[in-house]
C-alpha positions in Angstrom: 0.1 -0.1 -0.4 3.1 2.2 0.1 2.7 3.3 -3.4 -0.9 4.6 -2.7 0.5 7.0 -0.1 2.9 7.9 -2.5 0.6 8.7 -4.9 -1.7 11.0 -2.7 1.2 12.6 -1.4 2.6 13.6 -5.1 -0.7 14.8 -5.6 -1.1 16.6 -2.7 2.4 18.3 -3.3 1.4 19.4 -7.1 -1.8 20.9 -5.6 0.1 23.1 -2.9 2.5 24.2 -6.0 0.2 24.9 -8.3 -1.5 27.4 -5.2 1.7 29.0 -4.8 1.9 29.8 -8.3 -1.5 31.4 -8.4 -0.9 33.4 -5.2 2.4 34.3 -6.7 0.6 35.4 -10.1 -1.8 37.4 -8.2 0.9 39.7 -6.2 3.0 40.2 -9.4 2.1 44.1 -10.0 -0.2 44.4 -13.3 -0.1 46.7 -16.0 -2.4 49.4 -16.8 -3.8 46.8 -19.4 -4.2 43.6 -17.1 -5.7 45.7 -14.6 -8.5 47.4 -16.8 -9.1 43.7 -18.1 -8.9 42.4 -14.3 -11.8 45.6 -13.4 -13.6 44.9 -16.6 -13.8 41.0 -16.0 -14.9 41.6 -12.2 -17.5 44.5 -13.2 -19.2 41.8 -16.1 -19.4 39.1 -13.5 -21.0 41.2 -10.8 -23.5 42.4 -13.6 -24.0 38.6 -14.5 -25.1 37.8 -11.1 -27.3 40.4 -10.8 -28.9 39.7 -14.0 -29.7 35.8 -13.3 -30.8 36.9 -9.8 -33.4 39.6 -11.1 -34.9 37.3 -13.7 -35.3 34.2 -11.2 -35.4 35.5 -7.5 -35.4 39.1 -6.5 -36.0 41.9 -9.0 -36.1 45.6 -8.3 -38.5 47.7 -9.7 -38.9 51.8 -9.6 -42.6 53.5 -9.2 -42.3 55.5 -12.2 -45.9 57.3 -12.0 -48.8 58.0 -9.1 -51.2 55.6 -10.7 -51.1 54.0 -7.8 -50.7 56.6 -5.5 -51.9 55.6 -1.9 -50.0 52.1 -2.4 -47.3 53.3 -3.7 -45.8 56.4 -4.6 -43.6 57.5 -7.6 -39.8 57.3 -6.7 -40.2 54.4 -4.3 -38.1 51.4 -5.1 -39.6 47.9 -4.5 -38.2 44.2 -4.0 -40.5 42.2 -6.2 -40.7 38.4 -5.8 -40.3 36.8 -9.4 -40.8 33.3 -8.1 -43.9 33.3 -7.6 -45.3 34.3 -11.1 -42.9 34.0 -13.5 -38.6 33.3 -12.9 -37.2 33.7 -15.9 -33.5 34.2 -17.6 -32.7 37.7 -17.8 -35.4 39.9 -19.8 -33.1 43.3 -20.0 -29.5 44.6 -19.7 -29.6 46.4 -16.4 -29.4 50.4 -16.7 -30.0 50.7 -20.1 -33.1 48.9 -20.4 -32.3 46.9 -23.6 -34.8 43.7 -23.8 -32.8 40.3 -24.6 -34.4 36.8 -25.6 -35.5 35.4 -22.8 -36.7 31.9 -21.5 -39.6 31.5 -19.6 -39.9 29.1 -16.4 -43.4 28.3 -14.4 -44.4 30.2 -11.4 -45.7 29.0 -8.6 -49.2 30.4 -9.4 -50.9 32.7 -11.5 -51.8 36.2 -10.5 -55.4 36.6 -8.0 -58.1 39.0 -7.6 -56.7 42.1 -5.6 -52.9 41.4 -5.9 -50.5 44.4 -7.1 -48.4 43.1 -9.8 -45.3 44.7 -12.0 -45.8 42.9 -15.6 -44.3 43.7 -19.2 -46.3 46.5 -20.4 -48.1 45.4 -23.5 -48.4 48.2 -25.4 -51.0 51.1 -25.8 -53.9 50.6 -27.3 -53.7 50.8 -31.0 -50.3 49.2 -30.8 -49.7 45.6 -31.6 -45.9 45.7 -30.4 -45.0 48.2 -27.9 -42.7 51.3 -28.7 -40.3 50.4 -25.7 -39.5 48.1 -23.1 -41.2 48.6 -20.2 -43.0 47.1 -16.2 -45.6 48.6 -15.0 -46.9 48.0 -11.5 -51.2 48.1 -11.0 -53.4 46.2 -8.6 -55.1 43.0 -10.9 -59.0 43.3 -10.1 -60.0 40.4 -12.2 -58.6 37.0 -13.9 -59.5 35.3 -16.9 -63.2 34.0 -17.4 -64.6 37.1 -15.6 -66.7 40.3 -16.1 -65.2 43.8 -15.0 -67.7 46.4 -15.1 -67.3 50.2 -13.8 -71.0 51.9 -12.8 -70.6 55.6 -11.5 -66.7 54.8 -10.4 -67.8 51.7 -8.4 -66.0 48.7 -9.8 -67.9 45.2 -10.0 -66.5 41.8 -10.8 -68.4 38.9 -11.9 -71.5 41.4 -10.8 -70.4 41.9 -7.4 -68.9 45.1 -6.4 -65.5 45.3 -5.1 -64.5 47.0 -2.0 -61.8 50.5 -2.8 -58.3 49.3 -1.3 -57.6 51.1 1.6 -55.5 53.5 0.5 -57.0 53.9 -3.1 -57.8 57.5 -4.2 -61.0 58.6 -6.0 -62.3 61.8 -6.7 -65.8 63.2 -7.7 -64.0 64.8 -10.8 -65.8 63.9 -14.2 -63.8 62.2 -17.3 -61.7 64.6 -19.2 -63.8 65.7 -22.4 -63.3 62.7 -25.3 -62.7 60.4 -23.1 -64.6 57.7 -24.5 -62.4 57.9 -27.6 -59.4 56.8 -25.6 -60.7 54.2 -23.6 -60.4 50.5 -24.8 -61.9 48.5 -26.7 -61.9 50.9 -30.0 -65.5 52.3 -30.5 -67.6 50.8 -27.3 -67.7 54.5 -25.8 -66.8 53.4 -22.3 -65.1 56.0 -20.0 -63.0 55.3 -17.2 -66.0 56.2 -14.5 -68.4 53.6 -16.6 -67.1 50.9 -18.2 -68.3 47.7 -19.7 -69.4 45.1 -18.9 -67.1 43.1 -20.6 -65.2 39.7 -20.0 -61.7 39.5 -19.6 -60.5 37.0 -21.9 -59.6 33.2 -20.9 -58.0 30.7 -23.1 -60.1 28.4 -25.2 -62.8 31.5 -25.2 -64.9 31.8 -28.6 -64.9 35.2 -30.3 -67.5 35.9 -32.9 -66.5 38.4 -35.1 -68.7 40.8 -37.3 -67.2 43.8 -39.8 -69.0 45.7 -36.7 -67.1 44.3 -33.9 -63.7 44.2 -35.9 -62.7 47.0 -35.1 -62.6 45.7 -31.3 -60.7 42.7 -31.8 -58.3 43.4 -34.5 -55.7 44.7 -32.7 -56.2 42.0 -30.0 -55.8 39.1 -32.3 -52.4 40.6 -34.0 -51.0 40.8 -30.4 -51.8 36.9 -30.0 -49.7 37.0 -33.3 -51.7 36.3 -36.3 -52.8 38.6 -39.2 -56.2 40.2 -40.0 -57.6 41.3 -43.3 -61.0 41.9 -44.8 -61.7 41.0 -48.7 -64.9 41.1 -50.4 -66.7 41.3 -47.4 -65.2 38.6 -45.4 -62.7 38.6 -42.2 -59.6 36.5 -43.2 -57.3 35.2 -39.9 -53.7 34.4 -41.7 -55.5 34.5 -44.7 -58.1 32.1 -44.3 -61.9 33.0 -44.1 -63.7 33.1 -40.6 -66.7 34.2 -38.2 -64.4 33.4 -34.8 -61.4 33.6 -33.4 -60.2 31.1 -30.2 -58.1 33.0 -27.8 -54.9 31.3 -27.2 -53.6 32.8 -23.6 -55.1 33.8 -20.4 -55.6 37.6 -19.3 -56.0 39.6 -16.1 -57.8 42.9 -15.6 -55.2 45.9 -14.3 -56.1 48.9 -12.4 -54.3 52.2 -10.8 -55.5 52.6 -7.2 -55.3 56.6 -8.1 -58.7 55.4 -10.0 -59.1 58.7 -11.6 -55.1 59.3 -12.8 -54.5 56.0 -14.4 -53.6 54.7 -17.5 -54.7 51.0 -17.1 -56.6 48.6 -18.4 -59.4 50.8 -19.5 -57.3 52.9 -21.8 -54.9 49.6 -23.4 -56.5 46.4 -22.7 -56.0 43.4 -21.2 -52.6 42.1 -19.6 -51.6 39.1 -20.5 -50.5 36.3 -18.1 -47.7 35.3 -19.3 -46.6 38.9 -18.9 -46.6 39.2 -15.5 -43.3 39.2 -14.0 -43.7 39.5 -10.1 -45.0 40.2 -7.3 -44.1 43.4 -5.1 -43.5 43.1 -1.7 -41.4 46.2 0.2 -40.2 49.5 -0.4 -36.8 49.5 0.2 -35.9 53.3 -0.4 -38.0 55.9 -1.3 -37.0 59.7 -2.5 -39.1 62.6 -4.6 -38.4 61.3 -8.0 -38.8 65.0 -9.8 -35.5 66.4 -8.2 -32.1 65.5 -10.3 -29.3 63.9 -9.0 -27.4 67.1 -9.3 -29.4 68.7 -6.8 -27.7 65.7 -4.7 -28.5 67.6 -1.1 -31.9 68.5 -2.0 -32.3 64.8 -3.3 -31.0 63.4 0.0 -33.3 65.5 1.7 -36.1 64.6 -0.2 -35.6 60.6 1.2 -39.2 59.6 2.6 -37.4 57.6 5.4 -41.4 56.3 7.2 -41.8 54.6 3.6 -38.3 52.7 3.9 -39.5 49.0 5.2 -43.6 49.0 4.3 -45.2 46.3 2.5 -47.0 46.2 -0.6 -50.3 45.1 -0.1 
């Protein structure tokens, strides 16, 4: 067995020598190019770790507007739970907001009524593809298969009135002029205060089409990846005449808690469930977003210490 001990001793000695060599290499003075390369390599490594964590587990989100005022404020920085709905490979390059091809993994469950959600903005009402990649934050008030209606500012889901979240803001002001021309879907004449009833599409739903209602569903069908044309009075989807369309995805309906000052599903339509990326958990930082970083002392003075650590409900 002496030869076994000799082999082990030899391997151990090789290992120790290799460690000494690497330590000596690290102590060796670096020239400028080597120092820059080492710094860039460390930075890229850290960036990769941030991107992976941001996609798979915990993401950071900055609230851009006051549409959820009362629940969260513009300038709040939130930690977002990615695991619950849709962990994925990195979707964007941090800091520059450039979208990346990504793979989505199964989440633990789908969004539920009443939850605050972060999602990839599907685009404005008349856009098949959004102009730019953006994350939005709203409250999911209805899920696939639900019927949504707003009567004189009061929300009903499946015919049952829904209480306002405790922090929600609603005014007595009427909608702005022309509001009925801005809402989704086109041609219905809904306003922010009197909306629907409208069914939130569910995978497998059949939508019956006619030249009368095609305006309402044209963009919706295109967003699901199909072409829509009209020829000789007939509706063609992907070049084939049809009188109906079968929905391919589940959707939800999002509203801002600041109901009278929120661009939400009333204006740009349903949110594909596959676009929902996470559930905000806690405010970890907050300051006034209108103060530029150049005015550093004023920026620091605007820190909202009372908001840090608040849970998002």
